C-alpha positions in Angstrom: 4.7 9.3 25.3 5.0 6.5 27.8 1.2 5.0 27.2 3.0 5.3 23.4 6.0 3.6 24.7 4.4 1.2 26.3 1.7 0.6 23.2 4.2 0.1 20.7 6.2 -2.0 23.2 3.2 -4.0 23.6 3.1 -4.0 19.3 6.7 -5.8 19.2 5.7 -8.9 21.7 3.1 -9.8 19.6 4.9 -9.4 16.3 7.5 -11.5 18.5 5.0 -13.8 19.9 2.5 -14.4 16.6 5.9 -15.2 14.9 7.1 -18.1 17.2 3.6 -18.8 16.1 3.8 -19.6 13.0 7.1 -22.0 13.8 5.6 -25.7 11.5 5.2 -27.9 14.7 2.4 -28.1 16.4 1.2 -29.5 19.8 0.1 -33.5 19.4 2.4 -33.7 16.3 4.4 -36.8 15.8 7.6 -36.4 13.8 9.6 -39.5 12.0 13.1 -39.6 11.2 13.0 -40.8 7.5 16.4 -42.0 6.6 19.7 -43.7 5.3 23.0 -43.8 8.5 23.6 -39.8 8.6 20.1 -39.9 10.0 20.5 -43.3 11.9 23.2 -40.9 13.2 20.6 -39.8 15.2 21.7 -36.3 15.8 20.5 -33.7 13.6 17.7 -35.3 14.3 17.9 -35.4 18.0 19.4 -31.2 17.6 16.2 -30.6 15.9 14.1 -31.9 18.2 16.6 -30.6 21.3 15.3 -27.2 19.9 11.4 -28.7 20.3 11.8 -29.0 23.4 13.9 -26.3 24.7 12.0 -23.7 22.4 8.8 -24.7 23.3 8.8 -27.0 26.1 4.7 -26.5 26.4 4.2 -28.2 23.1 3.7 -31.5 23.5 5.6 -33.5 20.0 6.4 -37.4 20.0 10.0 -37.5 17.7 10.1 -41.3 16.7 14.4 -41.8 14.5 13.6 -44.0 12.4 17.2 -44.0 9.7 18.4 -47.4 8.8 22.1 -47.9 8.0 23.1 -48.0 3.4 19.5 -47.5 3.1 18.1 -45.9 -0.7 14.1 -45.7 -1.7 14.7 -49.6 -2.4 14.9 -50.3 1.3 17.5 -52.0 2.5 19.5 -54.3 5.0 16.2 -52.8 7.6 14.0 -54.8 5.1 12.7 -53.2 1.8 11.1 -49.7 0.9 7.4 -51.4 2.1 8.3 -53.0 4.8 10.2 -49.8 6.1 7.5 -48.0 6.1 5.6 -49.9 7.7 6.8 -50.9 10.1 9.0 -48.4 11.0 7.2 -45.0 9.2 3.3 -46.0 9.3 3.2 -48.1 12.5 3.7 -43.6 14.5 1.2 -43.0 12.7 2.3 -39.6 12.1 1.5 -36.3 11.2 4.8 -35.6 10.6 7.4 -37.1 8.1 11.2 -36.2 6.7 12.5 -38.2 3.5 16.7 -37.8 3.4 18.2 -40.8 0.9 20.4 -40.5 -1.8 23.3 -40.5 0.1 24.2 -44.8 -1.2 20.8 -44.3 -4.6 23.3 -42.3 -6.2 26.3 -44.7 -6.2 29.2 -43.0 -5.5 30.3 -43.0 -9.2 29.4 -40.3 -12.3 25.6 -38.9 -12.6 24.5 -42.6 -13.9 21.2 -42.2 -15.7 19.7 -45.7 -14.9 20.4 -44.8 -10.8 18.8 -41.9 -11.1 16.2 -43.0 -12.5 15.1 -46.0 -9.5 15.8 -43.1 -7.6 13.2 -40.8 -9.5 10.6 -44.0 -9.3 11.6 -45.1 -6.3 10.6 -41.6 -4.1 7.5 -41.4 -6.4 6.4 -44.6 -4.0 7.9 -43.8 -0.9 5.8 -40.1 -1.5 3.1 -41.5 -2.6 3.3 -44.9 -0.4 2.5 -42.1 2.6 0.7 -39.0 1.5 -2.2 -42.8 0.5 -1.6 -44.2 4.0 -2.5 -41.3 5.8 -3.4 -37.9 3.8 -3.5 -35.3 6.2 0.5 -36.3 6.8 2.6 -32.9 6.5 6.0 -34.3 4.5 9.0 -32.7 4.6 11.9 -33.7 1.1 15.4 -33.0 2.7 17.9 -32.7 -0.6 20.6 -35.4 -0.1 23.6 -33.1 3.0 26.9 -33.3 0.7 29.3 -35.4 0.2 32.5 -33.3 1.2 33.7 -32.9 -2.1 35.6 -29.1 0.1 38.4 -29.9 1.5 39.6 -32.5 0.1 39.9 -33.1 -4.0 37.1 -34.6 -6.1 37.8 -38.9 -6.9 36.7 -37.6 -10.4 36.1 -35.4 -12.2 32.5 -32.3 -11.3 33.0 -34.0 -7.4 30.3 -36.7 -6.4 28.1 -33.8 -4.7 27.5 -32.3 -7.9 25.7 -36.0 -8.4 24.0 -35.5 -4.7 23.2 -32.0 -6.3 20.9 -33.0 -9.2 19.1 -36.0 -6.7 18.8 -32.6 -4.6 17.2 -30.8 -7.5 14.9 -33.1 -8.3 14.0 -34.2 -4.7 13.2 -29.8 -4.3 11.1 -30.6 -8.0 9.0 -33.0 -6.8 8.0 -31.0 -3.6 6.9 -28.1 -5.4 4.5 -30.8 -7.9 3.5 -32.6 -4.5 3.2 -30.0 -2.6 5.6 -30.7 0.1 7.7 -28.7 1.9 11.6 -29.3 1.4 14.4 -28.7 3.3 17.9 -28.1 1.5 20.2 -29.8 3.9 23.4 -29.4 0.7 23.6 -25.9 0.0 24.3 -24.0 3.5 26.2 -27.1 5.1 29.1 -26.9 1.7 28.9 -23.4 2.5 30.2 -23.7 6.1 32.8 -26.8 4.0 34.5 -23.8 2.5 34.4 -21.1 5.4 36.0 -23.7 7.4 39.1 -25.0 5.1 39.9 -21.2 4.5 40.5 -20.6 8.4 42.0 -24.3 8.6 42.3 -26.8 6.1 43.7 -29.2 8.6 40.5 -29.0 10.7 37.7 -28.8 8.1 39.2 -32.2 7.2 37.2 -33.4 11.0 34.1 -31.6 9.7 32.8 -35.0 7.5 35.6 -37.0 8.4 34.6 -39.8 6.1 33.4 -37.3 3.5 30.1 -39.4 4.0 28.9 -39.0 8.0 28.9 -35.4 8.4 30.3 -34.8 12.6 28.2 -33.8 15.9 29.5 -30.5 14.3 28.2 -30.8 11.1 24.9 -31.8 12.3 24.0 -29.0 14.2 24.1 -26.6 11.2 21.5 -29.8 9.3 19.5 -28.9 12.5 19.5 -25.6 11.5 19.6 -26.2 7.6 16.0 -28.3 8.7 14.7 -25.5 11.0 14.2 -22.9 9.5 12.6 -24.3 6.2 9.4 -25.1 9.3 10.0 -21.3 10.4 12.1 -22.0 13.9 12.0 -18.1 15.6 16.1 -16.8 16.3 15.5 -15.4 19.7 15.7 -17.3 23.1 15.5 -13.9 24.9 15.6 -10.5 24.5 15.5 -8.2 27.5 16.7 -3.5 27.1 16.2 -2.5 31.3 16.8 1.6 31.7 19.4 1.5 34.8 18.6 4.9 35.3 14.8 4.5 35.3 15.2 0.9 36.3 12.1 0.5 33.1 12.3 -3.4 31.6 12.0 -0.6 28.4 12.0 -4.5 25.9 11.3 -8.3 26.9 10.3 -10.3 24.3 9.9 -14.3 24.5 10.4 -14.0 28.7 9.3 -11.6 31.7 11.3 -9.1 34.1 10.1 -8.3 37.8 11.4 -6.6 40.9 14.1 -4.3 39.4 16.1 -3.5 41.4 19.1 -0.8 42.1 20.5 -1.5 45.7 24.3 -1.5 45.0 23.7 -4.0 41.4 20.9 -3.3 39.6 19.4 -6.6 39.6 16.1 -8.0 38.5 13.9 -11.5 38.6 14.0 -13.2 34.4 11.8 -16.4 33.9 12.4 -17.3 29.7 9.8 -19.1 28.4 11.9 -20.5 26.0 15.9 -21.9 26.5 19.1 -21.8 25.1 19.7 -23.8 22.5 21.4 -27.1 23.5 25.9 -27.2 22.3 26.8 -30.4 24.9 30.6 -29.7 24.0 30.2 -25.5 24.1 32.4 -23.6 24.3 35.3 -26.9 24.4 34.9 -28.6 21.2 37.2 -27.1 18.5 35.6 -28.8 16.2 31.9 -27.2 16.9 33.7 -24.1 16.9 35.6 -24.1 13.6 31.2 -25.1 12.5 29.1 -22.1 14.9 32.5 -19.5 13.4 31.8 -20.9 9.4 28.2 -20.6 9.6 24.7 -18.0 11.0 23.5 -20.5 13.6 23.8 -18.9 17.0 22.4 -16.2 15.3 19.8 -17.6 13.2 18.6 -19.9 16.2 19.8 -18.6 19.7 19.9 -15.2 20.3 19.8 -14.3 23.8 20.3 -11.2 23.9 20.9 -8.1 26.8 20.8 -4.8 27.2 21.3 -2.3 29.8 21.4 1.5 28.9 21.3 4.5 31.9 24.9 2.9 32.8 27.8 5.1 34.7 30.5 5.5 31.7 34.1 4.3 31.4 32.7 2.1 33.8 33.2 -1.8 33.9 29.5 -4.7 35.1 29.3 -8.2 36.0 26.2 -10.0 35.1 25.8 -12.6 37.3 23.2 -14.7 37.2 22.1 -17.0 39.9 25.1 -15.9 41.7 27.0 -17.5 38.3 30.2 -15.2 36.8 28.5 -14.3 33.3 30.0 -11.7 31.8 32.2 -8.4 32.3 31.4 -5.5 29.7 32.5 -1.8 29.6 29.4 -0.1 29.3 28.6 1.0 26.3 28.8 -2.7 25.6 26.3 -3.7 27.9 24.0 -0.4 26.4 24.8 -1.7 23.0 23.7 -5.3 24.5 25.4 -8.6 24.4 24.5 -12.2 23.2 24.4 -14.4 26.1 23.8 -17.6 24.0 27.8 -18.5 24.2 27.9 -18.4 27.7 27.8 -20.9 30.0 25.2 -19.4 32.1 22.1 -21.7 34.3 20.5 -22.1 31.4 22.7 -23.3 29.2 22.9 -26.2 31.7 19.6 -26.6 32.0 19.5 -27.3 28.6 22.1 -29.2 28.2 20.6 -32.2 30.8 17.5 -32.0 28.7 19.3 -33.2 26.1 20.6 -35.8 27.8 18.1 -37.6 27.6 16.2 -37.2 24.4 19.7 -39.1 23.5 18.4 -41.7 25.5 15.0 -42.1 25.0 15.9 -41.7 21.3 18.3 -44.5 22.6 15.7 -46.9 24.2 13.8 -46.9 21.8 17.0 -47.5 18.8 17.7 -50.4 21.7 14.0 -52.2 21.5 14.0 -51.6 17.4 16.2 -53.2 16.5 18.0 -55.9 18.9 13.6 -57.1 19.6 11.6 -56.3 17.3 14.1 -55.9 13.6 15.8 -59.1 15.5 13.6 -61.7 16.7 11.1 -60.9 13.7 11.4 -64.1 12.5 11.3 -66.0 16.3 8.9 -63.8 18.6 10.3 -65.0 21.9 6.9 -65.6 23.5 7.5 -62.0 26.4 8.8 -59.8 23.5 5.5 -57.9 22.7 5.6 -57.4 26.4 9.6 -56.7 26.4 8.6 -54.2 23.2 5.4 -52.3 25.5 8.0 -51.8 28.6 10.3 -50.2 26.8 8.2 -48.0 24.7 6.5 -47.1 28.2 10.6 -45.7 28.9 11.1 -44.3 25.8 8.2 -42.2 26.8 9.4 -41.8 30.8 12.3 -40.0 29.7 10.3 -38.3 26.6 8.5 -36.5 29.6 10.7 -36.1 31.9 13.4 -34.2 29.5 10.0 -31.6 28.6 9.7 -31.2 32.4 13.2 -30.5 32.5 13.1 -27.6 30.1 10.3 -25.6 31.6 11.3 -22.1 32.6 12.0 -21.3 35.8 13.2 -18.4 36.8 16.9 -16.6 37.5 18.1 -14.3 39.8 20.0 -11.6 37.6 22.4 -9.0 39.3 25.0 -6.0 37.3 27.1 -5.1 39.7 30.2 -2.0 39.0 33.3 -3.4 38.7 35.8 -2.0 40.8 38.4 0.5 39.1 
């Protein structure tokens, strides 16, 4: 029976590893996020990058954020579309490109056939240009994120978001026709807005404060929608320990060793991943509202610990590296506790990774906007050297982020609390 149990555990763990290997991004990929000001906020894109770096710390993927405020399918202030694509996408030789456009294209008005025709023709041109220049590129077409007609009355009958939904239907149809992935960043966010509005109408209006540009909390949910499209695994780690036999019956995406019971249940644990970094958690009320109004934590951030065989009727306090984490009853530990919302050493490490990701993306933005596009006409003599130096610095910071995300061992201790 012991052999059969071990065999079953190996099967479960190998199934989980297979699910992890189904993730859309692969080692060596270069991802370019392309879009308008919502992409230029560099939030859903940064959160997506942070998930990848923390969940797959051995994966070497480069991320380039190429959103430009006001953009439409024909370009905008950053140049006409062919200039934008050549300079801000093709120059990086990406293997993966995401496209999110439409908020500006639909004109903030009732559905207009002429505007929709321009959108359709322009979007098809973008896809054709990218597929011609990069025959092996993998494109993810993104249905436009919502205009907030949920927490405030629509500007006109039917509302602007219904216009964006019609544009999104075209994006999905085009994706099916051209063999692209399609991510819906509208439906699940609208559902979260409705839930948030029912819970707290005044606070819900701050989730997308100007009805167009989401707060960071909504960008988390947009990142979730994109990551789900990419088959992102939900599990950070799953551990089940039998305190009576000092056996780890389950260890998914982690390893457990040195189990002992000398006054407390203790072990060493090395997770293969870090939890999704949520830097403002648990203090930011908007983040709380967004998480409560969605399935974000369950869908992307499960970090469960179950300990059976504890003395009934007692409470037990968990410490990690000597830091108090959580106190629960024996029954609660037996059922399993999700540590993803706790302030653990692992979550702190993940936030440090996120901070480095912010900084490498800000370096790229500065190089791109303050040098490359700012001096396109004048071309000062040191321009190329300055850009090369910033490129080197940015790459170093991105490497630092991956290094910071690498697994480290942690000492766990479950101590009985005096009645």
